[in-house]
Backbone as CSV, one residue per row, in Angstrom:
resi,resn,N_x,N_y,N_z,CA_x,CA_y,CA_z,C_x,C_y,C_z
1,MET,-0.141,12.272,29.659,-0.866,12.744,28.481,-0.211,12.242,27.200
2,ILE,1.094,12.356,27.109,1.793,11.927,25.893,1.580,10.445,25.647
3,SER,1.622,9.616,26.673,1.462,8.184,26.459,0.066,7.843,25.938
4,HIS,-0.971,8.568,26.364,-2.324,8.344,25.843,-2.395,8.723,24.358
5,ILE,-1.806,9.839,24.010,-1.788,10.282,22.604,-1.041,9.271,21.745
6,VAL,0.093,8.800,22.219,0.871,7.815,21.465,0.066,6.526,21.306
7,PHE,-0.607,6.104,22.361,-1.453,4.908,22.278,-2.488,5.060,21.163
8,VAL,-3.159,6.189,21.125,-4.191,6.442,20.113,-3.568,6.458,18.718
9,LEU,-2.411,7.081,18.567,-1.734,7.119,17.264,-1.356,5.721,16.795
10,VAL,-0.799,4.919,17.694,-0.385,3.561,17.347,-1.604,2.700,17.018
11,PHE,-2.660,2.841,17.810,-3.895,2.097,17.539,-4.458,2.461,16.170
12,ALA,-4.533,3.754,15.879,-5.059,4.213,14.590,-4.160,3.748,13.434
13,ALA,-2.849,3.759,13.649,-1.921,3.290,12.614,-2.130,1.804,12.337
14,ALA,-2.358,1.026,13.388,-2.611,-0.413,13.208,-3.883,-0.630,12.385
15,ILE,-4.937,0.123,12.684,-6.189,0.017,11.926,-5.974,0.445,10.476
16,GLY,-5.275,1.551,10.281,-4.991,2.032,8.929,-4.194,1.024,8.123
17,CYS,-3.200,0.414,8.751,-2.406,-0.613,8.066,-3.281,-1.790,7.650
18,GLY,-4.180,-2.194,8.526,-5.082,-3.294,8.191,-5.987,-2.953,7.021
19,LEU,-6.488,-1.731,6.999,-7.350,-1.290,5.910,-6.595,-1.279,4.582
20,VAL,-5.414,-0.706,4.577,-4.600,-0.640,3.353,-4.208,-2.049,2.900
21,ALA,-3.843,-2.903,3.838,-3.497,-4.284,3.489,-4.676,-4.974,2.817
22,GLY,-5.880,-4.739,3.310,-7.064,-5.355,2.726,-7.307,-4.905,1.293
23,ILE,-7.107,-3.627,1.040,-7.264,-3.114,-0.325,-6.282,-3.818,-1.257
24,PHE,-5.024,-3.861,-0.869,-3.997,-4.474,-1.715,-4.191,-5.981,-1.831
25,PHE,-4.636,-6.616,-0.747,-4.885,-8.053,-0.764,-5.902,-8.414,-1.843
26,ALA,-6.954,-7.621,-1.943,-7.983,-7.897,-2.951,-7.377,-7.914,-4.352
27,PHE,-6.517,-6.959,-4.640,-5.909,-6.909,-5.968,-4.998,-8.105,-6.216
28,SER,-4.157,-8.446,-5.258,-3.236,-9.569,-5.463,-3.941,-10.910,-5.479
29,SER,-5.040,-11.032,-4.739,-5.671,-12.349,-4.636,-6.697,-12.623,-5.722
30,PHE,-7.386,-11.590,-6.244,-8.374,-11.914,-7.277,-8.619,-10.836,-8.325
31,VAL,-8.444,-9.561,-8.014,-8.757,-8.525,-9.005,-7.841,-8.636,-10.222
32,MET,-6.541,-8.753,-9.998,-5.618,-8.818,-11.135,-5.819,-10.091,-11.941
33,ALA,-6.108,-11.195,-11.264,-6.382,-12.447,-11.984,-7.627,-12.294,-12.849
34,ALA,-8.638,-11.618,-12.343,-9.857,-11.398,-13.124,-9.574,-10.507,-14.334
35,LEU,-8.801,-9.447,-14.120,-8.447,-8.568,-15.236,-7.603,-9.305,-16.276
36,GLY,-6.760,-10.225,-15.800,-5.924,-11.011,-16.704,-6.722,-11.965,-17.576
37,ARG,-7.930,-12.275,-17.191,-8.787,-13.164,-17.989,-9.463,-12.421,-19.143
38,LEU,-9.428,-11.103,-19.084,-10.029,-10.293,-20.139,-9.084,-10.176,-21.330
39,PRO,-9.604,-9.910,-22.522,-8.706,-9.578,-23.632,-7.839,-8.382,-23.213
40,SER,-6.617,-8.335,-23.688,-5.662,-7.327,-23.196,-6.195,-5.903,-23.291
41,ASP,-6.850,-5.533,-24.386,-7.372,-4.168,-24.509,-8.406,-3.860,-23.421
42,HIS,-9.236,-4.842,-23.100,-10.256,-4.650,-22.065,-9.609,-4.595,-20.679
43,GLY,-8.628,-5.465,-20.441,-7.928,-5.462,-19.165,-7.194,-4.151,-18.939
44,ILE,-6.527,-3.671,-19.993,-5.807,-2.392,-19.898,-6.779,-1.259,-19.614
45,ALA,-7.892,-1.232,-20.341,-8.885,-0.168,-20.130,-9.437,-0.210,-18.703
46,ALA,-9.724,-1.404,-18.214,-10.252,-1.529,-16.850,-9.220,-1.078,-15.824
47,MET,-7.977,-1.499,-16.000,-6.941,-1.117,-15.030,-6.682,0.382,-15.083
48,ASN,-6.669,0.962,-16.286,-6.495,2.412,-16.394,-7.641,3.143,-15.695
49,ALA,-8.861,2.615,-15.817,-9.997,3.232,-15.131,-9.832,3.136,-13.615
50,ILE,-9.358,1.996,-13.140,-9.110,1.828,-11.704,-8.043,2.819,-11.239
51,ASN,-6.973,2.952,-12.028,-5.870,3.836,-11.641,-6.287,5.303,-11.598
52,VAL,-7.273,5.685,-12.381,-7.794,7.053,-12.327,-8.750,7.192,-11.147
53,THR,-9.604,6.198,-10.957,-10.627,6.255,-9.918,-10.034,6.208,-8.511
54,VAL,-8.902,5.518,-8.350,-8.305,5.373,-7.019,-7.800,6.711,-6.468
55,ILE,-7.623,7.673,-7.343,-7.170,8.990,-6.887,-8.398,9.730,-6.357
56,ASN,-8.693,9.461,-5.076,-9.863,10.052,-4.435,-9.574,10.255,-2.948
57,PRO,-10.341,11.114,-2.307,-10.052,11.443,-0.902,-10.091,10.261,0.059
58,THR,-11.006,9.333,-0.121,-11.097,8.239,0.851,-9.887,7.309,0.759
59,PHE,-9.458,6.985,-0.470,-8.266,6.154,-0.595,-7.043,6.903,-0.085
60,PHE,-6.909,8.170,-0.462,-5.753,8.948,-0.017,-5.717,9.075,1.505
61,LEU,-6.883,9.204,2.127,-6.917,9.273,3.590,-6.370,7.983,4.198
62,ALA,-6.817,6.841,3.686,-6.318,5.563,4.203,-4.828,5.404,3.914
63,PHE,-4.427,5.658,2.688,-3.059,5.409,2.218,-2.054,6.387,2.844
64,PHE,-2.282,7.684,2.643,-1.345,8.688,3.154,-1.633,9.036,4.614
65,GLY,-2.885,8.909,5.032,-3.200,9.142,6.444,-2.488,8.143,7.339
66,THR,-2.423,6.889,6.889,-1.696,5.878,7.659,-0.205,6.209,7.691
67,ALA,0.316,6.701,6.584,1.727,7.117,6.566,1.963,8.241,7.579
68,ALA,1.043,9.205,7.615,1.167,10.306,8.579,1.083,9.790,10.017
69,LEU,0.202,8.812,10.247,0.110,8.218,11.583,1.408,7.500,11.957
70,CYS,2.033,6.852,10.990,3.321,6.188,11.248,4.375,7.203,11.696
71,VAL,4.427,8.316,10.989,5.399,9.364,11.339,5.077,9.946,12.712
72,ALA,3.809,10.237,12.961,3.413,10.818,14.247,3.649,9.844,15.396
73,ALA,3.325,8.572,15.195,3.548,7.569,16.252,5.040,7.412,16.536
74,SER,5.843,7.448,15.480,7.299,7.351,15.673,7.831,8.545,16.444
75,ALA,7.339,9.721,16.115,7.740,10.917,16.871,7.289,10.800,18.316
76,GLY,6.091,10.278,18.525,5.576,10.111,19.888,6.416,9.160,20.716
77,VAL,6.819,8.032,20.128,7.642,7.106,20.914,9.045,7.658,21.124
78,ALA,9.502,8.512,20.217,10.814,9.141,20.417,10.776,10.074,21.633
79,LEU,9.627,10.697,21.867,9.487,11.587,23.031,9.334,10.811,24.334
80,ARG,8.717,9.649,24.256,8.487,8.840,25.462,8.939,7.421,25.150
81,TRP,10.227,7.231,25.142,10.838,5.996,24.678,10.723,4.854,25.679
82,THR,10.240,3.722,25.201,10.378,2.460,25.914,11.010,1.516,24.902
83,ALA,12.056,0.856,25.290,12.852,0.083,24.345,12.021,-0.897,23.524
84,THR,11.195,-1.683,24.154,10.442,-2.700,23.419,9.346,-2.077,22.573
85,GLY,8.440,-1.351,23.190,7.339,-0.748,22.449,7.823,0.215,21.382
86,GLY,8.831,0.999,21.727,9.378,1.967,20.773,9.958,1.307,19.542
87,MET,10.675,0.227,19.743,11.266,-0.476,18.601,10.186,-1.052,17.691
88,PHE,9.117,-1.608,18.274,8.024,-2.155,17.458,7.353,-1.055,16.635
89,VAL,7.136,0.101,17.238,6.507,1.219,16.526,7.409,1.715,15.406
90,LEU,8.678,1.882,15.702,9.599,2.357,14.663,9.719,1.359,13.513
91,LEU,9.830,0.083,13.839,9.935,-0.942,12.802,8.655,-0.998,11.971
92,ALA,7.505,-0.955,12.618,6.222,-0.967,11.902,6.125,0.232,10.961
93,SER,6.552,1.380,11.437,6.486,2.597,10.627,7.401,2.517,9.410
94,VAL,8.622,2.073,9.617,9.570,1.952,8.499,9.052,0.953,7.469
95,ILE,8.540,-0.171,7.934,8.013,-1.189,7.007,6.870,-0.605,6.191
96,TYR,5.961,0.125,6.823,4.849,0.729,6.077,5.362,1.764,5.081
97,LEU,6.198,2.665,5.550,6.652,3.759,4.689,7.470,3.253,3.496
98,VAL,8.329,2.271,3.724,9.136,1.730,2.626,8.316,0.757,1.782
99,GLY,7.638,-0.180,2.449,6.953,-1.254,1.746,5.656,-0.850,1.072
100,VAL,5.046,0.244,1.517,3.799,0.694,0.904,4.033,1.966,0.090
101,ILE,4.445,3.027,0.757,4.636,4.307,0.058,5.795,4.211,-0.936
102,GLY,6.940,3.703,-0.480,8.108,3.599,-1.359,7.870,2.704,-2.560
103,VAL,7.349,1.508,-2.318,7.099,0.570,-3.415,6.063,1.140,-4.379
104,THR,5.039,1.779,-3.854,4.023,2.381,-4.726,4.648,3.401,-5.666
105,MET,5.421,4.307,-5.099,5.989,5.400,-5.902,7.081,4.925,-6.860
106,LEU,7.882,3.960,-6.413,9.024,3.523,-7.231,8.710,2.374,-8.171
107,ARG,7.678,1.603,-7.898,7.382,0.417,-8.717,6.003,0.460,-9.358
108,ASN,4.942,0.562,-8.554,3.594,0.449,-9.114,3.191,1.661,-9.950
109,VAL,3.470,2.867,-9.472,3.083,4.060,-10.228,3.782,4.126,-11.585
110,PRO,5.095,3.862,-11.683,5.706,3.861,-13.025,5.078,2.820,-13.966
111,LEU,4.720,1.663,-13.440,4.034,0.668,-14.271,2.666,1.184,-14.708
112,ASN,1.943,1.840,-13.791,0.648,2.423,-14.137,0.799,3.488,-15.224
113,ASN,1.827,4.321,-15.097,2.057,5.374,-16.095,2.383,4.777,-17.459
114,ALA,3.172,3.717,-17.486,3.499,3.052,-18.754,2.245,2.460,-19.376
115,LEU,1.389,1.885,-18.552,0.151,1.290,-19.058,-0.769,2.364,-19.640
116,ALA,-0.836,3.504,-18.986,-1.685,4.598,-19.467,-1.156,5.188,-20.774
117,ALA,0.140,5.091,-21.001,0.756,5.725,-22.177,0.787,4.829,-23.410
118,VAL,0.613,3.534,-23.259,0.747,2.621,-24.398,-0.463,2.767,-25.332
119,PRO,-0.204,2.820,-26.635,-1.335,2.930,-27.580,-2.189,1.655,-27.553
120,PRO,-3.495,1.792,-27.367,-4.358,0.608,-27.292,-4.390,-0.156,-28.621
121,GLY,-4.589,-1.455,-28.498,-4.754,-2.292,-29.681,-3.476,-2.619,-30.421
122,THR,-2.340,-2.340,-29.830,-1.061,-2.603,-30.497,-0.404,-3.839,-29.887
123,PRO,0.519,-4.454,-30.632,1.276,-5.563,-30.051,2.061,-5.123,-28.812
124,GLU,2.505,-3.866,-28.807,3.234,-3.335,-27.638,2.323,-3.312,-26.413
125,ALA,1.071,-2.949,-26.629,0.119,-2.914,-25.506,-0.101,-4.315,-24.948
126,ALA,-0.281,-5.285,-25.833,-0.505,-6.666,-25.379,0.721,-7.191,-24.630
127,ALA,1.917,-6.896,-25.132,3.148,-7.353,-24.463,3.305,-6.672,-23.101
128,LEU,3.033,-5.374,-23.064,3.131,-4.645,-21.790,2.114,-5.199,-20.795
129,TRP,0.911,-5.492,-21.236,-0.123,-6.009,-20.349,0.312,-7.321,-19.705
130,THR,0.908,-8.202,-20.494,1.388,-9.476,-19.957,2.441,-9.231,-18.880
131,ARG,3.392,-8.354,-19.174,4.448,-8.024,-18.201,3.859,-7.300,-16.990
132,TYR,2.950,-6.392,-17.244,2.322,-5.603,-16.197,1.617,-6.500,-15.181
133,LEU,0.827,-7.442,-15.678,0.091,-8.344,-14.781,1.035,-9.033,-13.801
134,SER,2.154,-9.485,-14.295,3.114,-10.194,-13.450,3.849,-9.245,-12.500
135,GLU,4.458,-8.212,-13.057,5.278,-7.296,-12.244,4.442,-6.487,-11.262
136,TRP,3.344,-5.912,-11.740,2.525,-5.076,-10.867,1.982,-5.889,-9.701
137,THR,1.524,-7.103,-10.008,0.961,-7.955,-8.955,2.031,-8.367,-7.951
138,MET,3.239,-8.649,-8.437,4.326,-9.010,-7.518,4.615,-7.852,-6.560
139,TRP,4.737,-6.639,-7.098,5.004,-5.481,-6.234,3.795,-5.169,-5.353
140,ASN,2.601,-5.406,-5.857,1.421,-5.200,-5.032,1.385,-6.189,-3.869
141,THR,1.874,-7.390,-4.098,1.933,-8.370,-3.011,2.907,-7.901,-1.930
142,VAL,4.006,-7.281,-2.343,4.916,-6.667,-1.354,4.144,-5.612,-0.573
143,ARG,3.337,-4.813,-1.296,2.531,-3.781,-0.635,1.442,-4.379,0.240
144,THR,1.080,-5.605,0.036,0.102,-6.281,0.890,0.762,-6.780,2.167
145,VAL,1.909,-7.405,2.019,2.615,-7.986,3.167,3.111,-6.887,4.110
146,ALA,3.617,-5.795,3.561,4.183,-4.726,4.399,3.179,-4.176,5.420
147,PRO,1.983,-3.782,5.028,1.077,-3.253,6.053,0.525,-4.329,6.994
148,VAL,0.482,-5.580,6.538,0.083,-6.651,7.463,1.127,-6.757,8.570
149,LEU,2.403,-6.796,8.176,3.479,-6.844,9.183,3.425,-5.620,10.089
150,SER,3.205,-4.464,9.485,3.133,-3.237,10.287,1.975,-3.289,11.270
151,ALA,0.823,-3.761,10.829,-0.335,-3.864,11.728,-0.026,-4.787,12.898
152,VAL,0.625,-5.903,12.609,0.999,-6.837,13.681,1.965,-6.161,14.650
153,LEU,2.979,-5.491,14.125,3.973,-4.840,14.987,3.357,-3.704,15.814
154,PHE,2.480,-2.924,15.201,1.796,-1.880,15.965,0.954,-2.493,17.084
155,THR,0.292,-3.586,16.784,-0.528,-4.261,17.790,0.327,-4.802,18.923
156,VAL,1.448,-5.404,18.579,2.374,-5.906,19.603,2.865,-4.756,20.473
157,ALA,3.146,-3.609,19.844,3.602,-2.433,20.615,2.558,-1.987,21.629
158,LEU,1.295,-2.186,21.291,0.222,-1.781,22.216,0.130,-2.719,23.419
159,LEU,0.596,-3.953,23.232,0.521,-4.931,24.328,1.656,-4.684,25.271
């Protein structure tokens, strides 16, 4: 029974990682570049709107639900340990939790908060926007790669 439950948890975690990776991939590959083509005040307003809108149940389910699946799958493999599969699950979970949740909280969210706080139409806003586009996208790319790696590792664990 435990091995079936763990299989389902790992499978769901792999799917969740793929979904989250796709969301972040879109931002790193074209959304941020498109926003960067706008005048800074318009780009800032659009990004602030995105940052408010993303706080919704469906995104949170994908983002934090996948984190919960990582924790549950890791607990499951700890109960029924197989050296190879267990290591892949644990590594996939750590990569997701650090590379997605950790990076989001420590890097992207503080940048989002700074962007929301800057007075619009000021030279400070334009300077922050230039820095934001570069830094936020770089950290978002880390958040893209992490769940891709996790999805691959979870999939390998299933094999």
